[in-house]
Wavefront OBJ file of the C-alpha trace (Angstrom):
o trace
v -0.038 0.175 0.031
v 1.436 3.320 -1.017
v 1.054 6.364 1.127
v -0.807 7.960 -1.784
v -3.696 5.413 -1.352
v -4.948 7.266 1.749
v -4.883 11.025 2.263
v -4.446 10.831 5.924
v -1.285 8.598 5.344
v -0.001 10.987 2.855
v -0.306 14.012 5.473
v 1.264 11.965 7.967
v 4.002 11.072 5.487
v 4.410 14.771 4.609
v 4.696 15.939 8.331
v 7.574 13.167 8.958
v 9.289 14.508 6.047
v 8.751 18.148 7.459
v 10.162 17.182 10.568
v 13.032 15.446 9.200
v 13.938 18.361 7.009
v 13.762 20.901 9.794
v 16.036 18.350 11.970
v 18.597 18.624 9.292
v 18.516 22.194 9.467
v 16.657 23.035 6.214
v 15.023 26.537 6.242
v 11.313 27.299 5.290
v 12.448 28.670 2.187
v 14.270 25.665 0.974
v 11.362 23.468 2.262
v 8.910 25.402 0.534
v 11.028 25.217 -2.647
v 11.091 21.360 -2.398
v 7.124 21.214 -1.497
v 6.583 23.263 -4.857
v 8.770 20.882 -6.922
v 7.154 17.835 -5.351
v 3.414 19.062 -5.874
v 4.468 19.845 -9.603
v 6.009 16.264 -10.029
v 2.929 14.741 -8.448
v 0.533 16.877 -10.493
v 2.294 15.982 -13.843
v 3.582 12.530 -13.382
v 1.381 10.766 -10.492
v -2.309 9.513 -11.265
v -4.283 10.666 -8.162
v -5.276 7.877 -6.142
v -8.242 9.617 -4.134
v -10.808 12.335 -4.258
v -8.647 14.781 -2.275
v -5.484 14.300 -4.432
v -7.889 14.655 -7.558
v -9.019 17.841 -6.131
v -5.225 19.232 -5.397
v -4.090 18.236 -8.910
v -7.333 20.089 -10.708
v -6.401 23.177 -8.446
v -2.776 22.724 -9.298
v -3.583 22.555 -13.023
v -5.525 25.842 -13.068
v -3.130 27.711 -10.869
v -0.502 30.018 -12.078
v 3.006 29.275 -10.421
v 2.685 31.783 -7.811
v -0.715 30.304 -6.555
v 0.973 26.851 -6.898
v 3.760 27.995 -4.606
v 0.865 29.277 -2.162
v -0.738 25.807 -2.249
v 2.646 24.070 -1.578
v 3.095 26.424 1.265
v -0.489 25.657 2.617
v 0.323 21.857 2.538
v 3.352 22.605 4.539
v 1.295 24.578 6.972
v -1.536 21.753 7.201
v 0.833 19.193 8.081
v 2.984 21.285 10.398
v -0.016 21.995 12.431
v -0.849 18.174 12.517
v 2.737 17.203 13.692
l 1 2 3 4 5 6 7 8 9 10 11 12 13 14 15 16 17 18 19 20 21 22 23 24 25 26 27 28 29 30 31 32 33 34 35 36 37 38 39 40 41 42 43 44 45 46 47 48 49 50 51 52 53 54 55 56 57 58 59 60 61 62 63 64 65 66 67 68 69 70 71 72 73 74 75 76 77 78 79 80 81 82 83
């Protein structure tokens, strides 16, 4: 089972990766850039596995780059509050 199969597991996975990145001393700007790159990769190359991922992909596809970066930062904020 992939972490992409369940949105709750996906958020947990992202929260763990965020904690690891911060533990390694990465600053928020670097984390934000990685989140943007990950979001772009997922939107371009990975088929959504559930309704939440489909919604995020559809929003990503209609957003311009600044809006996509905002979405990436919101995902960071979402999982940061979860951790």
